[in-house]
C-alpha positions as CSV (number, residue, x, y, z in Angstrom):
1,M,-188.5,-31.6,-142.3
2,L,-188.1,-29.8,-139.0
3,H,-190.3,-26.9,-138.4
4,V,-188.4,-24.6,-136.1
5,D,-189.1,-21.2,-134.6
6,L,-186.6,-19.9,-132.1
7,P,-186.6,-16.8,-129.9
8,T,-184.1,-14.2,-130.8
9,L,-181.7,-13.1,-128.0
10,S,-183.7,-9.9,-127.5
11,E,-186.9,-12.0,-127.2
12,F,-185.1,-14.3,-124.7
13,K,-184.1,-11.4,-122.6
14,A,-187.6,-10.0,-122.6
15,L,-189.0,-13.4,-121.5
16,N,-186.4,-13.5,-118.8
17,E,-187.8,-10.2,-117.4
18,V,-191.4,-11.4,-117.2
19,R,-192.7,-11.6,-113.7
20,A,-196.3,-12.8,-113.1
21,E,-198.5,-14.4,-110.5
22,A,-198.0,-17.7,-112.3
23,C,-195.5,-18.6,-115.1
24,V,-195.8,-22.1,-116.4
25,S,-192.9,-23.5,-118.4
26,V,-193.4,-26.8,-120.2
27,Y,-190.8,-28.6,-122.4
28,L,-191.6,-31.9,-124.2
29,K,-190.3,-34.1,-126.9
30,T,-192.2,-33.9,-130.3
31,T,-191.7,-35.4,-133.7
32,P,-191.7,-34.0,-137.3
33,L,-193.7,-37.1,-138.2
34,S,-197.3,-35.9,-138.0
35,Q,-198.7,-39.4,-137.8
36,D,-196.8,-39.9,-134.5
37,A,-197.9,-36.7,-132.8
38,D,-200.5,-38.3,-130.5
39,A,-197.8,-39.4,-128.0
40,S,-196.6,-35.8,-127.7
41,R,-200.2,-34.5,-127.2
42,I,-200.7,-37.1,-124.4
43,E,-197.4,-36.0,-122.8
44,L,-198.5,-32.4,-123.0
45,G,-201.7,-33.3,-121.1
46,N,-199.7,-35.1,-118.4
47,L,-197.3,-32.1,-117.9
48,A,-200.1,-29.6,-117.9
49,K,-201.8,-31.7,-115.2
50,Q,-198.6,-31.4,-113.1
51,A,-198.6,-27.7,-113.5
52,R,-202.2,-27.5,-112.4
53,E,-201.5,-29.6,-109.3
54,Q,-198.6,-27.3,-108.3
55,L,-200.7,-24.2,-108.6
56,E,-203.6,-25.8,-106.7
57,A,-201.2,-26.7,-103.9
58,V,-200.3,-23.0,-103.3
59,G,-204.0,-21.9,-103.4
60,F,-203.7,-20.2,-106.8
61,D,-206.9,-18.4,-107.9
62,K,-209.2,-20.9,-109.6
63,R,-210.4,-18.5,-112.3
64,R,-206.9,-17.6,-113.3
65,L,-205.9,-21.3,-113.2
66,A,-208.8,-22.1,-115.5
67,D,-207.4,-19.4,-117.9
68,I,-204.1,-21.1,-118.1
69,M,-205.4,-24.6,-118.5
70,E,-207.8,-23.5,-121.2
71,Q,-204.9,-22.4,-123.3
72,F,-203.2,-25.8,-122.9
73,D,-206.4,-27.6,-123.8
74,D,-206.8,-25.5,-126.9
75,L,-203.2,-26.3,-128.0
76,A,-203.8,-30.0,-127.5
77,D,-206.8,-29.8,-129.8
78,D,-205.1,-27.9,-132.6
79,D,-204.5,-30.5,-135.3
80,E,-202.8,-28.1,-137.6
81,F,-200.3,-27.1,-135.0
82,W,-199.3,-30.7,-134.3
83,R,-198.9,-31.4,-138.0
84,L,-195.8,-29.2,-138.2
85,Q,-193.3,-29.9,-135.5
86,A,-189.6,-30.4,-134.8
87,N,-187.9,-32.5,-132.0
88,S,-189.0,-30.5,-129.0
89,L,-191.6,-28.0,-128.0
90,A,-191.3,-25.2,-125.4
91,I,-194.5,-23.6,-124.0
92,L,-194.4,-20.5,-121.8
93,A,-197.8,-19.6,-120.3
94,T,-199.3,-17.1,-117.9
95,P,-203.0,-16.5,-117.3
96,D,-202.7,-13.7,-119.9
97,S,-200.2,-15.0,-122.5
98,F,-199.1,-18.2,-124.2
99,R,-195.9,-18.6,-126.3
100,T,-194.6,-21.7,-128.1
101,F,-191.3,-22.4,-129.7
102,R,-190.5,-25.4,-131.8
103,L,-186.9,-26.6,-131.3
104,A,-184.5,-28.7,-133.2
105,N,-182.6,-30.1,-130.2
106,M,-184.1,-32.9,-128.1
107,L,-185.0,-31.8,-124.5
108,T,-185.9,-33.7,-121.4
109,P,-189.7,-33.4,-120.6
110,T,-190.0,-30.7,-117.9
111,V,-192.6,-28.6,-116.2
112,E,-191.8,-25.7,-114.0
113,V,-194.1,-23.3,-112.2
114,A,-192.9,-20.1,-110.6
115,D,-193.3,-16.3,-110.7
116,R,-190.9,-16.3,-113.7
117,F,-190.3,-18.6,-116.7
118,H,-187.8,-21.5,-116.7
119,L,-185.7,-20.6,-119.8
120,K,-182.5,-22.5,-119.4
121,P,-183.6,-25.3,-121.9
122,L,-184.0,-22.6,-124.5
123,L,-180.4,-21.5,-124.1
124,R,-179.0,-24.2,-126.3
125,A,-181.5,-23.4,-129.0
126,I,-180.5,-19.8,-129.2
127,T,-176.7,-20.3,-128.6
128,F,-176.2,-23.3,-130.9
129,P,-176.1,-22.2,-134.5
130,H,-179.0,-23.8,-136.3
131,S,-178.4,-21.7,-139.5
132,A,-175.4,-21.0,-141.6
133,F,-174.2,-19.7,-144.9
134,V,-172.5,-22.1,-147.2
135,L,-170.0,-20.6,-149.8
136,A,-169.9,-23.1,-152.7
137,L,-166.7,-22.1,-154.4
138,S,-165.1,-23.7,-157.4
139,E,-163.1,-22.6,-160.4
140,N,-166.3,-22.8,-162.5
141,D,-168.9,-21.3,-160.2
142,V,-169.5,-19.5,-156.9
143,R,-172.8,-19.2,-155.0
144,L,-173.8,-18.3,-151.4
145,I,-176.5,-20.6,-149.9
146,E,-178.4,-19.8,-146.7
147,V,-179.2,-22.9,-144.6
148,S,-181.7,-23.0,-141.7
149,G,-183.5,-25.6,-139.8
150,D,-187.0,-24.9,-140.9
151,L,-186.7,-23.8,-144.6
152,A,-185.3,-25.2,-147.8
153,P,-181.8,-23.9,-148.6
154,Q,-181.9,-20.6,-150.5
155,T,-179.4,-19.1,-152.9
156,V,-178.6,-15.6,-151.7
157,K,-178.3,-12.8,-154.3
158,V,-174.9,-11.2,-153.9
159,D,-174.1,-8.1,-156.0
160,N,-170.8,-8.1,-157.8
161,L,-170.1,-11.8,-157.1
162,P,-167.9,-13.1,-160.0
163,K,-169.3,-15.8,-162.2
164,D,-166.2,-18.0,-162.2
165,A,-162.5,-17.8,-161.7
166,A,-161.5,-17.1,-165.3
167,S,-164.0,-14.3,-166.0
168,A,-163.1,-12.7,-162.6
169,V,-159.6,-12.1,-163.9
170,G,-160.5,-11.4,-167.5
171,K,-159.4,-14.7,-168.9
172,S,-161.1,-17.4,-170.9
173,T,-159.4,-20.1,-168.9
174,L,-156.9,-20.4,-166.1
175,N,-155.1,-23.4,-167.7
176,D,-153.2,-21.6,-170.4
177,R,-149.4,-21.9,-170.5
178,S,-148.6,-18.6,-172.2
179,H,-146.0,-16.5,-170.4
180,S,-146.8,-13.0,-169.0
181,R,-144.3,-12.2,-166.4
182,R,-144.6,-15.0,-163.8
183,I,-148.3,-15.8,-164.5
184,H,-148.2,-19.2,-166.0
185,G,-148.7,-22.8,-165.0
186,S,-149.5,-23.7,-161.4
187,E,-147.8,-20.6,-160.1
188,G,-150.0,-18.4,-162.3
189,Q,-153.1,-20.4,-161.3
190,N,-152.4,-19.7,-157.6
191,L,-152.1,-16.0,-158.4
192,R,-155.4,-16.0,-160.4
193,F,-157.1,-17.9,-157.5
194,R,-156.0,-15.2,-155.1
195,Q,-157.4,-12.5,-157.4
196,Y,-160.7,-14.5,-157.7
197,A,-160.9,-15.1,-153.9
198,R,-160.4,-11.4,-153.2
199,Q,-163.3,-10.5,-155.5
200,V,-165.5,-13.1,-153.8
201,D,-164.5,-11.9,-150.4
202,A,-165.2,-8.2,-151.3
203,A,-168.6,-9.1,-152.8
204,L,-169.6,-11.0,-149.6
205,R,-168.7,-8.2,-147.2
206,P,-171.9,-6.1,-147.6
207,V,-174.0,-9.3,-147.2
208,L,-172.2,-10.7,-144.1
209,S,-171.2,-7.4,-142.4
210,G,-172.4,-7.3,-138.8
211,R,-173.6,-10.9,-138.7
212,H,-172.5,-13.7,-136.4
213,T,-173.9,-16.5,-138.6
214,P,-171.3,-19.2,-139.3
215,L,-169.9,-19.4,-142.8
216,I,-169.0,-22.8,-144.1
217,L,-166.7,-23.2,-147.1
218,A,-167.5,-25.9,-149.7
219,A,-164.4,-26.1,-151.9
220,T,-161.5,-28.4,-152.7
221,G,-157.7,-28.2,-153.2
222,R,-155.7,-25.1,-153.6
223,L,-158.8,-22.9,-154.1
224,A,-160.0,-23.8,-150.6
225,S,-156.7,-22.9,-148.9
226,V,-156.4,-19.7,-151.0
227,F,-159.8,-18.5,-150.0
228,R,-159.1,-19.1,-146.3
229,S,-156.0,-17.0,-146.6
230,I,-157.9,-14.2,-148.2
231,N,-161.2,-14.4,-146.2
232,S,-162.1,-11.4,-144.0
233,Y,-165.3,-12.8,-142.4
234,P,-164.4,-13.7,-138.7
235,H,-167.1,-16.5,-138.5
236,L,-165.7,-18.8,-141.2
237,L,-165.6,-22.3,-139.5
238,D,-162.5,-24.3,-139.5
239,D,-163.9,-27.4,-141.2
240,T,-164.6,-27.5,-144.9
241,I,-167.1,-29.4,-147.0
242,E,-164.4,-31.1,-149.1
243,H,-166.3,-31.9,-152.3
244,S,-166.5,-30.0,-155.5
245,P,-169.7,-28.0,-155.2
246,D,-170.2,-28.2,-159.0
247,R,-171.7,-31.6,-158.5
248,I,-173.6,-31.0,-155.2
249,S,-177.1,-29.7,-154.9
250,D,-178.1,-26.9,-152.5
251,A,-180.0,-29.5,-150.5
252,D,-177.0,-31.8,-150.2
253,L,-174.8,-28.9,-149.2
254,A,-177.3,-28.0,-146.5
255,A,-177.2,-31.6,-145.2
256,A,-173.4,-31.6,-145.2
257,A,-173.4,-28.3,-143.3
258,R,-175.0,-29.9,-140.2
259,P,-172.0,-31.9,-138.9
260,V,-169.7,-29.0,-139.7
261,L,-171.9,-26.8,-137.4
262,D,-171.9,-29.5,-134.7
263,T,-168.1,-29.7,-134.8
264,G,-167.7,-25.9,-134.8
265,Y,-169.9,-25.6,-131.7
266,Q,-168.0,-28.3,-129.9
267,Q,-164.7,-26.6,-130.7
268,E,-166.1,-23.4,-129.2
269,I,-167.0,-25.2,-126.0
270,E,-163.5,-26.8,-125.9
271,V,-161.9,-23.3,-126.2
272,L,-164.1,-22.0,-123.4
273,K,-163.2,-25.0,-121.2
274,A,-159.5,-24.3,-121.7
275,L,-160.1,-20.6,-120.8
276,Y,-162.0,-21.8,-117.7
277,E,-158.9,-23.8,-116.6
278,E,-156.6,-20.9,-117.2
279,R,-158.9,-18.4,-115.3
280,A,-159.4,-21.0,-112.5
281,G,-155.7,-20.6,-111.7
282,Q,-156.2,-16.9,-111.4
283,D,-159.3,-17.2,-109.1
284,R,-161.4,-15.9,-111.9
285,A,-163.6,-19.0,-112.6
286,T,-166.0,-21.1,-110.5
287,T,-168.4,-24.0,-110.5
288,D,-169.7,-23.0,-107.1
289,L,-173.4,-22.1,-107.3
290,K,-173.2,-19.5,-104.4
291,K,-170.2,-17.7,-105.9
292,A,-171.7,-17.8,-109.4
293,A,-175.0,-16.4,-108.1
294,R,-173.2,-13.5,-106.5
295,A,-171.0,-12.9,-109.5
296,A,-174.1,-12.8,-111.8
297,T,-175.9,-10.4,-109.5
298,Y,-172.9,-8.0,-109.5
299,G,-172.2,-8.3,-113.3
300,A,-168.9,-10.1,-112.8
301,I,-169.5,-13.0,-115.2
302,E,-167.9,-12.9,-118.7
303,V,-168.9,-16.4,-119.9
304,L,-171.3,-18.9,-118.4
305,L,-171.8,-22.5,-119.3
306,V,-174.9,-24.1,-117.9
307,D,-176.4,-27.6,-117.9
308,I,-179.7,-27.3,-119.8
309,D,-181.3,-30.4,-118.2
310,S,-180.8,-30.0,-114.4
311,V,-183.1,-28.0,-112.2
312,I,-182.1,-26.9,-108.7
313,P,-185.1,-25.3,-107.0
314,G,-184.7,-22.3,-104.8
315,T,-184.5,-18.5,-104.8
316,L,-181.9,-15.8,-105.2
317,D,-181.9,-12.5,-103.3
318,E,-182.5,-9.7,-105.6
319,E,-179.8,-7.4,-104.1
320,T,-177.0,-9.8,-103.0
321,G,-177.6,-13.0,-105.1
322,A,-177.6,-15.1,-101.9
323,I,-179.1,-18.5,-102.6
324,T,-181.8,-20.2,-100.6
325,L,-182.3,-23.7,-101.8
326,A,-185.8,-25.4,-101.6
327,E,-186.4,-28.9,-100.5
328,E,-188.7,-29.6,-103.4
329,D,-189.6,-28.1,-106.7
330,D,-192.9,-26.3,-106.4
331,A,-194.7,-23.1,-107.4
332,S,-193.0,-21.1,-104.6
333,S,-189.5,-21.6,-106.0
334,Y,-187.7,-21.5,-109.3
335,G,-184.6,-22.9,-110.9
336,V,-181.6,-21.0,-109.4
337,V,-179.2,-21.9,-112.3
338,D,-181.9,-20.5,-114.6
339,E,-181.9,-17.3,-112.6
340,I,-178.1,-17.1,-112.6
341,A,-178.1,-17.4,-116.4
342,G,-180.7,-14.7,-116.7
343,R,-178.8,-12.3,-114.6
344,A,-175.6,-13.0,-116.4
345,L,-177.2,-12.3,-119.8
346,A,-178.7,-9.1,-118.5
347,S,-175.1,-7.9,-117.7
348,G,-173.8,-8.7,-121.1
349,A,-172.2,-12.1,-120.4
350,K,-172.0,-14.8,-123.1
351,V,-174.2,-17.7,-121.9
352,L,-174.2,-21.2,-123.5
353,G,-176.5,-24.1,-122.8
354,V,-174.6,-27.4,-122.8
355,R,-174.8,-30.9,-121.6
356,K,-173.4,-31.9,-118.3
357,P,-170.4,-33.8,-119.8
358,D,-169.2,-30.5,-121.3
359,L,-169.0,-28.9,-117.9
360,P,-165.8,-29.0,-115.7
361,G,-166.3,-31.6,-113.0
362,G,-169.8,-32.5,-114.3
363,K,-171.2,-29.6,-112.3
364,E,-174.4,-27.6,-113.0
365,L,-172.6,-24.6,-114.3
366,A,-169.1,-23.1,-115.0
367,A,-168.6,-19.3,-114.8
368,I,-165.6,-17.4,-116.2
369,L,-165.3,-14.1,-114.4
370,R,-164.4,-10.6,-115.6
371,Y,-162.5,-10.0,-112.3
372,T,-161.7,-11.7,-109.0
373,L,-164.5,-11.5,-106.4
């Protein structure tokens, strides 16, 4: 079982605004298998040592450095902490604070030291949907299941949710052949399914209203297509778990939801890539770092895709966004793509962390602009 704790978008933005004399950002691979945690603890020690060396190289205050390193030592010695892990761990430390986040995605081991945190690897964690609702819908039953990375699936209590299709329309069965106007046989069953689906959709509205959590439908046959035609929730994913949920446990539905989430996220990226190509023809898209930095500084970015693995050290001018690249990654610089992402988020842009193959031309970022610069 993966034990995951992710920053919310508001927490991410707050972390992005942190400025301190030393901000240490460490990312390392971990394992949910507690018996294999020693390798991660050794890796943490190695990365913490690199951070210490970078701070020593710029003459950082020894007492304040000791405060940072003590926190890393305490974490390495915490047996209970290492017993409950996921696939990666993010650590964000200053002399006065220490935050950790357990992540489901696998990240490249990284250590960054600057006057601000290196947050780009967290972007995929907060933009990729790690939780979802599964609507298990059949003629005989309906239930809403909440699925998340760190908890067992839970059935959600939904007021006014019908028990089944027949009772929803005041019938003992949908398979009767008695004539009442046109309501009989398969034609009548379709009509009853639509009545049933409308009741389910209406019951779900108060629960799902205002959310952006993906909804995954588990249903088969005509009922699946009928519900899709009735559904009013805008975040219903295109793919369906095409098995009768009557015979599937909540745990198995949760497992089946993961590839549907993966596909949904990839489809979203493909849509954005197509939008990038369209806007590029209008001079409203760029993969150029300098142009993207200026656009982010002036609030011109609508959507930004960034490679979560690459680090390009340097600085950005606070007023103009002009980039000064650094020859090496040290405590006097920070990741410029990370800074571009932070400025884009602050101006309300949609920012997604992706892998380099998902970026046009294999660049470090792709920005879709609100207007031509």
